[in-house]
VORO-463270 format. One record per atom (N, C-alpha, C): residue in three letters; x, y, z. Coordinates in steps of 0.2 Angstrom, whole numbers, plus 5000, padded with zeros to 4 digits. Layout:
N
ALAXYZ ...
# end
This chain:
405
MET500449965001 MET500050005000 MET500550065001 ARG500050105000 ARG500450204997 ARG500550225005 SER501150275005 SER501750275011 SER501550365011 THR501050395009 THR500950465010 THR500250465015 PRO500450505021 PRO499950505025 PRO499250515022 GLY498650485027 GLY497950515027 GLY497850565026 SER497350585026 SER497250655025 SER496350665027 ALA495750625030 ALA495250635030 ALA495250605037 ALA494850645039 ALA494550615047 ALA493950555046 PRO494150505051 PRO493450475052 PRO492750485051 ARG492350475047 ARG491550515048 ARG490950455051 ARG491250395053 ARG490750345056 ARG491050315062 GLY491650345065 GLY492150285068 GLY491350265077 ARG491150295080 ARG490750285083 ARG490250195080 ARG489950215077 ARG489750165074 ARG490050095072 THR490650115071 THR490850085067 THR491250035076 ALA491550075080 ALA491650065086 ALA491250005088 LEU490650025090 LEU490149995090 LEU490049905088 ALA490049915081 ALA489849855076 ALA490349805080 ALA491149845081 ALA491549785081 ALA491949775087 ALA491349785091 ALA491649795099 ALA491749715100 GLY491349675095 GLY491249615098 GLY492249565094 LEU492349605091 LEU492949585086 LEU493349575091 VAL493449655096 VAL494049665098 VAL494049635104 ALA493449615108 ALA493549565111 ALA493849515110 ALA493449495105 ALA493749425103 ALA494349405101 LEU494749455100 LEU495349445097 LEU495849445103 THR495649495110 THR496149495116 THR495949435117 LEU495249405119 LEU495349325122 LEU495849275119 THR495849285112 THR496349225110 THR497049245110 ALA497049305112 ALA497949315112 ALA497949325120 THR497649305126 THR497949315130 THR498049245134 ALA498049205127 ALA498249135130 ALA499149145132 CYS499349185129 CYS500149205132 CYS499949275136 GLY500549245142 GLY500649315148 GLY501549335145 GLY501749355150 GLY502249395150 GLY502949355150 SER502849275152 SER503449255154 SER503549205148 GLU503449175142 GLU503349165136 GLU503749095137 GLN504149075139 GLN504749025142 GLN504248985148 ASP504048995150 ASP503548995157 ASP502948965153 GLU502748995152 GLU501848995151 GLU501848945143 ALA502448935139 ALA502348905132 ALA502448825134 ASP502648815142 ASP502848755143 ASP502048725146 THR501348755147 THR500848755148 THR500648745145 LYS500748745137 LYS500248755134 LYS500048685128 PRO499448655128 PRO499248585125 PRO499748575119 GLY499848525116 GLY500248505112 GLY500048505106 GLY499548465110 GLY499248405103 GLY498648475099 GLY498648734960 GLY498848774957 GLY499248824961 THR499548814967 THR499848874971 THR500648864971 SER501048884971 SER501948914973 SER502048894978 GLU502648854979 GLU502848844985 GLU503648834985 ALA503848844992 ALA504748824992 ALA504848764990 ALA505548754986 ALA505748694988 ALA506048644995 ASP505948594993 ASP506048575002 ASP507048565001 ALA507148585008 ALA507748595010 ALA507948545013 GLY507548475015 GLY508248445018 GLY507848465026 GLY508248405028 GLY508448425036 GLY509248495040 THR509148505044 THR509748535045 THR510348505045 ASP510848535045 ASP511748515045 ASP511848515051 GLY511648555056 GLY512048575061 GLY512548605062 GLY512748665055 GLY513248735055 GLY512848785057 GLY513348815057 GLY513248905060 GLY512848945055 GLY512048975056 GLY511749005054 GLY511148945053 GLY511248905053 GLY510748875052 GLY510348815046 LEU510848825042 LEU510848815036 LEU510548745036 ALA509948725030 ALA509848655031 ALA510148615024 ALA510348545025 ALA510448515021 ALA510148525015 GLY510448515009 GLY510448515002 GLY510348585001 LEU510448655006 LEU510148705003 LEU510748735000 ALA511248705004 ALA511948735001 ALA512048724994 ASN511948654990 ASN511948644985 ASN511248674980 ARG510748684985 ARG510348734977 ARG510548794978 LEU510848844984 LEU511048894980 LEU511648874975 LYS512048834976 LYS512548814970 LYS512248814963 GLU511748784964 GLU511248774956 GLU510948834952 HIS511148904957 HIS511148964954 HIS511548974954 GLY512348954956 GLY512749004953 GLY512849034960 ILE512749024965 ILE512649074972 ILE513348994977 ASP513749054979 ASP514249014984 ASP514049054992 VAL513849014996 VAL513548985001 VAL514049045006 ASP514449025007 ASP514749075011 ASP514849155011 ARG514949165003 ARG514949224998 ARG514049275003 TRP513549235002 TRP512949225002 TRP512849265010 LYS513249245015 LYS513049225023 LYS513649295022 ASP513949295019 ASP514349355023 ASP514249435016 GLY513649435014 GLY513249495009 GLY513349495004 GLY513349405000 GLY513249404992 GLY512249424990 TRP512049404997 TRP511549404993 TRP511249474993 LYS511549534993 LYS511449614991 LYS511649604984 ASP511749554981 ASP511849584973 ASP511249544967 TRP510949584966 TRP510349594965 TRP510349594955 ASP510849544953 ASP510849534945 ASP510249494943 GLU509849494937 GLU509349494937 GLU509349414933 ASP509949394933 ASP509949344932 ASP510049294936 LYS510149334944 LYS510249294949 LYS509649294954 TRP509049324952 TRP508649374954 TRP508149284954 LEU508049244960 LEU507649174960 LEU506949194962 SER506649174955 SER505949204954 SER505249134955 GLU505749094954 GLU505149014952 GLU504949004959 ALA504448964961 ALA504348944965 ALA504748884969 LYS505148844964 LYS505648794966 LYS506248834968 ASP506448904967 ASP506848924968 ASP507248954975 PHE506348964980 PHE506549004986 PHE507248974989 VAL507649014991 VAL508049004998 VAL508149065001 ASN508249045009 ASN508049095011 ASN508449075018 PRO509549065019 PRO509549025023 PRO509549105029 VAL509649075036 VAL509549115043 VAL510549125042 ILE510549205042 ILE511049225043 ILE511149265053 GLU511049225056 GLU511249265062 GLU511349325065 GLY510949355069 GLY510949445072 GLY510949485064 LEU510849475059 LEU510649495053 LEU510149555056 TRP509549545058 TRP508949575061 TRP508949595068 GLU509849665067 GLU509849675075 GLU509349735075 PRO508949775081 PRO508749805081 PRO508749885078 GLU509249895078 GLU509249965073 GLU509249945067 ARG509349885063 ARG509249865057 ARG508349845055 MET508249835061 MET507449825061 MET506849895059 LYS507349935067 LYS507049995066 LYS507050035057 SER507650025053 SER507750075048 SER507250045042 ALA507249965043 ALA506649955038 ALA506149995032 LYS506050005029 LYS505650045025 LYS504950025023 GLU504450045023 GLU503850015020 GLU503649955015 ALA503749925014 ALA503349885008 ALA502649945005 ASP502649974998 ASP502350014997 ASP501849974993 LYS501149974992 LYS500849954989 LYS500250014987 THR500150024982 THR499550064980 THR499050034973 VAL498450074973 VAL498150054966 VAL497750114963 SER498050104958 SER497950184955 SER497050204950 THR497050274949 THR496350294946 THR496150244943 LYS496550234937 LYS496550184932 LYS496450124933 ASP496550104937 ASP496550024941 ASP495650024943 ALA495650064949 ALA494850084951 ALA494450084946 ALA494550124941 ALA494050144936 ALA493950114931 ALA494350034932 ALA494249994926 ALA493949944928 ASP493449944935 ASP493149904938 ASP492349894934 GLN492249824932 GLN491449824928 GLN491249764932 GLY491449734940 GLY491249684943 GLY490949734949 ALA490549704954 ALA490449724959 ALA490949754963 THR490749814963 THR491149894968 THR490449934973 ASP490749914978 ASP490249964982 ASP490550044982 PRO490350084983 PRO490350154985 PRO491150154990 GLU491450194988 GLU492050214992 GLU491950205001 PRO492250185006 PRO492150195011 PRO492350265015 ALA491950285020 ALA492450355025 ALA492850315027 PRO493350355027 PRO494050325032 PRO493850305040 VAL494050275041 VAL494250275047 VAL494950285051 GLU494750315059 GLU495750325060 GLU495750255064 ALA496550235062 ALA496850175064 ALA496950195072 VAL496650135076 VAL496850155084 VAL497350125085 ALA497850155090 ALA498450115092 ALA498150045097 GLU498349995095 GLU498249935098 GLU498449955106 GLU498249915111 GLU498349925117 GLU499049865120 LYS499349905123 LYS500149875127 LYS500049835134 PRO500349775133 PRO500949765131 PRO500449705123 TYR500749695119 TYR500549685114 TYR500449595112 HIS500949555117 HIS500749515118 HIS500049475122 GLU499949525126 GLU499249525129 GLU498549535126 ASN498549565121 ASN498049595118 ASN498049585110 ALA498649565105 ALA498549535098 ALA499149485097 ALA499249455103 ALA499949415102 ALA500149385094 PRO499549355090 PRO499549315085 PRO500149395078 VAL499949425079 VAL500149485077 VAL501149525076 GLY501349545071 GLY501849545073 GLY502249585066 LYS502649585063 LYS503149625058 LYS503649555054 VAL503449555050 VAL503849545042 VAL504149585039 PHE505149555038 PHE505649605037 PHE505749555032 PHE506149595026 PHE506649585021 PHE506849615018 ASP507349595014 ASP507749625011 ASP507649635002 SER507449685000 SER507349694993 SER507849744989 PRO508049744981 PRO508449784980 PRO508449844982 GLU507949864984 GLU507849924988 GLU508149944995 GLY508349894997 GLY508449895006 GLY508249845009 SER507949875016 SER507749835021 SER507249845021 MET506749815020 MET505949825021 MET505549785026 VAL505049805027 VAL504449785031 VAL503649765030 CYS503449705032 CYS502749725033 CYS502449705038 SER501849675040 SER501649635046 SER501349565043 GLY501249525048 GLY500949465048 GLY500449435053 THR500249375053 THR500049335059 THR500249285059 VAL500349245066 VAL500449185066 VAL499749145065 VAL499749085062 VAL499049065062 VAL499148985063 LYS498548955064 LYS498548885065 LYS498748835061 ASP499148785063 ASP499248735058 ASP498748685059 VAL498248665054 VAL497748605057 VAL498048535057 ASN498848535055 ASN498948455054 ASN499548475057 HIS499448505063 HIS499948495070 HIS499748555073 PRO499248525078 PRO498748565082 PRO499148585090 GLY499348665089 GLY499748675097 GLY500348675092 LYS500548665089 LYS501248655085 LYS501548715081 SER500948755076 SER500948775071 SER501648845070 ASN502048825064 ASN502548875064 ASN502248905058 LEU501548925056 LEU501448975050 LEU501449015053 VAL501349085047 VAL501349145048 VAL501149155040 TRP500549205040 TRP500149225035 TRP500349295033 THR500549305028 THR500449395024 THR500549405019 ALA500349465016 ALA500449485009 ALA501149415004 GLY500649424998 GLY501249414992 GLY501949444991 HIS501449514990 HIS502149554988 HIS502449564995 CYS502549524999 CYS502949545006 CYS503449505005 VAL503649435002 VAL503849375000 VAL504249414994 HIS503649404989 HIS503949384981 HIS503849454977 ALA504349484974 ALA504149544969 ALA503749534963 GLY503249494964 GLY502949484956 GLY503049494947 GLY502749504944 GLY503049474937 GLY503649494935 SER503649584940 SER504449594938 SER505049574942 GLY505049534944 GLY505849494949 GLY505649454952 GLY505649424959 GLY505749364960 GLY505749374968 TRP506049314972 TRP505849304981 TRP506349374983 TYR505949394987 TYR506449434994 TYR507049404998 ARG507349415000 ARG507749385004 ARG507949405011 ASN508049335014 ASN508049345021 ASN507349385027 ILE506949365024 ILE506349335025 ILE506249325033 ALA505849375036 ALA506049345046 ALA505349365047 PHE505149345051 PHE504549365054 PHE504849405064 VAL504449415067 VAL504449465074 VAL503949465078 PRO503749415083 PRO502949435083 PRO502949465089 SER502449525091 SER502549555096 SER503049595095 TYR503149645091 TYR503649675089 TYR503649745093 ASN504149765096 ASN504249825101 ASN503449805106 ASP503749755110 ASP503049735113 ASP502549765117 TYR503149835120 TYR502849905124 TYR502549975120 GLY502749955114 GLY502450005111 GLY502950065113 LYS503550065112 LYS504150135118 LYS504350165110 SER504450235112 SER504650265107 SER505250265104 GLU505350325099 GLU506250325093 GLU506650315101 ALA506550365107 ALA506750385111 ALA507150345115 GLU506450295120 GLU506650265123 GLU507050205121 LEU506950195112 LEU507250145109 LEU508050125109 ALA508350205110 ALA508950235107 ALA509350175108 ASN509450125114 ASN509950065114 ASN509550005115 ALA509050005111 ALA508649935113 ALA509149885114 THR509049815117 THR509149775114 THR508549735111 THR508949655108 THR508449625102 THR508049605108 THR508249575114 THR507549545116 THR507049605117 GLU506949675118 GLU506349735117 GLU506249755112 MET506549735107 MET506349725098 MET505849655098 ALA506049615100 ALA505949545096 ALA505649505105 PRO505249495109 PRO505249455114 PRO505149405114 TYR505049375108 TYR504849295106 TYR505049285101 GLY505849325100 GLY506349295094 GLY506249335088 THR506649285084 THR506749285077 THR506649245073 TRP506049235068 TRP506149175064 TRP506149195059 TRP506549135053 TRP506649155048 TRP506049095044 ALA506049115038 ALA505649075033 ALA506049045029 ASP505848975031 ASP506448915029 ASP505848875023 TRP505348905022 TRP505048905016 TRP504348935015 ALA504248965011 ALA503749015007 ALA503248995000 ALA502549015002 ALA502249004996 ALA501949054994 THR501549074991 THR501249134988 THR500949084981 SER500349144977 SER500049114971 SER500449114967 ASP500449084960 ASP500349064955 ASP500349154953 GLN499549164952 GLN499249234950 GLN499749294952 TRP500249294958 TRP500349324961 TRP501149334958 ILE501749284957 ILE502049274955 ILE502149284948 LYS501449284943 LYS501449294935 LYS501449364935 GLY501049394938 GLY500449454939 GLY500549514942 GLY501149484946 GLY500849554954 GLY501349594950 SER501049654951 SER501449724950 SER501649784957 GLU502049824953 GLU502049874961 GLU501349904962 SER500949914957 SER500149924958 SER499849884962 GLY499949834962 GLY499349774965 GLY499449744957 GLY499149754952 GLY499149724944 GLY498749664947 ASP498749634941 ASP498149554941 ASP498049514945 GLY498749514950 GLY498949484956 GLY498649504962 ALA498349574962 ALA498249624969 ALA497549544972 ALA497249534967 ALA496649484972 ALA496849394972 TYR497449384974 TYR497949334974 TYR498449354979 ASP498549414981 ASP499249434984 ASP499149424993 TYR499349354993 TYR499449314999 TYR499949254999 SER500049245006 SER500649205007 SER500649175014 VAL501049115014 VAL501049095023 VAL501749065020 LEU501849085026 LEU502649055026 LEU502748985032 HIS503248935032 HIS503348945037 HIS504048935041 VAL504148945046 VAL504848965051 VAL505048945054 LYS505748965056 LYS506048935061 LYS506548975065 PRO506448975073 PRO506648995077 PRO507649015074 GLU507949085074 GLU508449075075 GLU508749065079 GLN508549025085 GLN508749005092 GLN508248985095 GLY508348915098 GLY507748905102 GLY507648825096 GLY507048815103 GLY506848725097 GLY506048715098 LYS505648785102 LYS505048765101 LYS504548795095 SER503948785094 SER503348795088 SER503548865090 LEU503348915084 LEU503148975087 LEU502348985091 GLU501948945089 GLU501448935091 GLU501448925101 GLU501848885100 GLU502148875109 GLU502248945111 THR502748965110 THR503149015110 THR502949085112 VAL502549085104 VAL501949155106 VAL501449135111 GLY500949085110 GLY500649065114 GLY499949085111 ALA499849105105 ALA499349105103 ALA499049105094 ALA498949105092 ALA498749055086 ALA498149055081 LEU497949105075 LEU497349115072 LEU496949045069 GLU496649035067 GLU496448975062 GLU496249035055 VAL496349005049 VAL496049025043 VAL495449015040 ASP495149075038 ASP494349055038 ASP494349045029 PHE494449005025 PHE494448995018 PHE493749005016 SER493149025018 SER492449025017 SER492349075013 ALA492749125012 ALA492749185006 ALA491949205009 PRO491849235013 PRO491049275014 PRO491149325008 SER490449325007 SER490449385002 SER490249435008 ALA490549515005 ALA490749565010 ALA490049575013 THR489549555010 THR488749595012 THR488649545017 GLU488849475018 GLU488649445026 GLU489049455030 VAL489449495031 VAL489949505035 VAL489949585038 SER489649595043 SER489649645049 SER490149695051 SER490949645051 SER491449705056 SER491949655052 MET492349685050 MET493249655051 MET493649705051 GLY494149675053 GLY494849725057 GLY495349695055 ALA495849735052 ALA496549735050 ALA496949765055 TRP497549735057 TRP497949735060 TRP498449745058 GLY499149765059 GLY499649805057 GLY500149835061 TYR500749845057 TYR501249915060 TYR501349995053 PRO500850015053 PRO501050055049 PRO501850075050 ALA502350095044 ALA502850125045 ALA502950195042 ALA502450225035 ALA502450275034 ALA502250325037 ALA502250395034 ALA501950455038 ALA501350455039 PRO501050455044 PRO501250485050 PRO501450455056 TYR501550375052 TYR501750325059 TYR502250315058 ASP502650295062 ASP503450275061 ASP503650195061 GLY503050145061 GLY503250085062 GLY503250055069 LEU503450095073 LEU503850065081 LEU503050045083 GLU502350065083 GLU501650045086 GLU501149995082 MET500849975086 MET500449915082 MET499749965081 PHE499449965076 PHE498849985075 PHE498149935072 LYS497449975072 LYS496849935071 LYS496449955066 CYS496049945063 CYS495649975061 CYS494949925059 LEU494349955061 LEU493749905061 LEU493149965057 ASP492949885053 ASP492349925048 ASP491949885044 ARG491449905044 ARG490749835040 ARG491249835032 PRO491349805030 PRO491849775023 PRO491349795016 GLY491549815011 GLY491349835006 GLY491449795000 ARG491349804994 ARG491949764987 ARG492149794983 LEU492449774981 LEU493049814976 LEU493249774971 SER493149784963 SER493149754960 SER493849774955 LEU494249744955 LEU494849804948 LEU494749774942 SER494349724940 SER494349704934 SER493649654937 PRO493049624930 PRO492749564930 PRO493149494929 SER493649494927 SER494149424926 SER494349394934 LEU494249464936 LEU494649444943 LEU494249424950 PRO494449394954 PRO493749404961 PRO493749454965 THR493149484969 THR493249524970 THR493549504976 MET493649604981 MET494249604986 MET493849624992 TYR493849634997 TYR493449655004 TYR493949725001 ARG493449775007 ARG493949835007 ARG493349875012 ILE493949895016 ILE493749945022 ILE493949985023 GLY493850045029 GLY494050125028 GLY494550105033 CYS495250155032 CYS495650145036 CYS496350185035 THR496450215038 THR496950275037 THR497750245040 MET497850165039 MET498450135040 MET498750165032 THR499450165033 THR499950165028 THR500650115027 GLY500750115023 GLY501550075022 GLY501750035027 GLY501849965028 GLY502149945032 GLY501549885036 SER500849915035 SER500349885039 SER500149805032 SER500449825027 SER500349765021 SER500449695023 GLY500249655022 GLY500249595023 GLY499849585032 GLY499649635033 GLY499449615042 GLY498749575040 GLY498649535045 GLY498049495048 GLY497349535046 TRP496649515043 TRP495949545043 TRP495549475048 PHE495349495051 PHE495049455056 PHE494349485058 ARG493749435055 ARG493049435058 ARG492949365065 VAL492449355068 VAL492149335072 VAL491749295068 VAL491649235069 VAL491549185067 VAL491349135074 ASP490649125075 ASP490149085082 ASP490849095085 GLY490749155088 GLY491249165094 GLY492049165094 GLU492349115086 GLU493049125086 GLU493349185082 THR493849215086 THR494149235082 THR494649215072 LYS494349235069 LYS494949205062 LYS494949225058 LEU495849235055 LEU495949275049 LEU495549255043 VAL495349305040 VAL494949295034 VAL495149335026 SER495749375027 SER496349425022 SER496649435025 ASN496949475022 ASN497549525024 ASN497949595019 THR497849625021 THR498149695020 THR498649675010 SER498349725007 SER498649705000 SER498749754997 ILE498149824995 ILE498349874991 ILE497649944995 GLY497950004993 GLY497650054996 GLY497750114993 PRO497550164991 PRO497550214989 PRO497950254992 LEU498450314987 LEU498750384987 LEU498650424995 GLU497850424996 GLU497550484999 GLU497550425011 ASN497750355007 ASN497550325015 ASN497050355017 THR496450325015 THR495850325016 THR495550255018 TRP495750215013 TRP495450135012 TRP495950095012 LEU495950005013 LEU496149975012 LEU495949895011 ALA496249885005 ALA495749835001 ALA496449755002 GLY495849725005 GLY496249625003 GLY495749575000 PRO496149524997 PRO496149464996 PRO495349404998 GLN495049384996 GLN494749334997 GLN495049294997 LEU495049245005 LEU495449185004 LEU495049125002 GLY495149094997 GLY494449024995 GLY494748984992 PRO494748934991 PRO495148864987 PRO495848874985 SER495948914980 SER496848924981 SER497048944986 ALA496948984989 ALA497349014996 ALA497348955000 GLU496648905001 GLU496748845005 GLU497248815001 ALA497248794996 ALA497548744992 ALA498448764994 MET498548814996 MET499248834995 MET499448805003 TYR498848845009 TYR499048835014 TYR499148745017 GLN498748715014 GLN498448635015 GLN499348595012 ASN499348625008 ASN500148595006 ASN500748625009 MET500748675013 MET501248705017 MET501348675023 SER500748665026 SER500548605031 SER500748545032 LYS500448505024 LYS500648445024 LYS501348415024 THR501548455017 THR502448435015 THR502748475020 TYR502648545025 TYR503448565029 TYR503248575036 GLY502448565038 GLY502248575043 GLY502548555050 GLY502548495049 GLY503048465055 GLY503748455055 GLN504048505050 GLN504748515052 GLN504848565055 
# end
């Protein structure tokens, strides 16, 4: 989404807040499974046509957590492992920008995402142009009134534990999106899956997989200011550690048709990551103490009274250090009659919130139903893809193939 600040004040904030009260309460209830001491409390938790990353095999026990077979796959692409980890990943030669699903490689570089580097990461921009919106011939509802983003209550691990930041490196430098810990249906209680946007892991039709992709749940847990974080430790910024994506999946439509303005891939702009800790042995769900189920029923916007988007907006007037949320009744956005309709809500969050989860309450349980994909230059609304059979197939393949590793 776009990085320019929003300009309009909310015109229906009270109605939205009242309608969304149940969503806020349900998410908070879900998140409070995790308390202040992640290690102690995690011990009490119960155990019990898509694109995908190639299998990297088991771990080799070597420095940095390189998986067996990963070195060979890097060499197949003309990449020296040692040079890669010493900074060779900064070489974005078009011939070496790995783009196909089987090309995904993301070896752990221990200590790379230290506090200052995380703070300096720029928002991943996404925007929809006037031309794109005007091209609609499908079902599009009137543009929603802006809804002012509200800061999440702190500490985040007690109020929105599944939410965090996704960091990655692109040719433009270090970038940041948002993401959500989701349940793994085939490995209950031990999920290592993170949901985000496709454009947070892959450049779409013009490029390939981004590099050094990592997830930090409950980033800056107490929402401290820039001044308070002047000498922050890694633990303050990443209280539950840094989790590296060892496998990633996004849609074929995003890989082939995604662009800086969303393009034909916007309606399929979603991704699921399988992650492993930079340090530690427990699963992400056990460590964080919470995960959300993904709702793949793709309900019509007309059937849903309220949706909420969570994330870490990083472009002005935000600085990326705090978590925010927007809650609104969703409408429909169609970019083309040949593409699935997207959800749209009023929201003033800016770039950096991309990939953040959209939640709704189903029978009293909060579920992830979409993720932030695109928005306008004015930052007055957000749109996200419907998660239907294609998204579910991507998720199931990731879970069955890699979930237990």
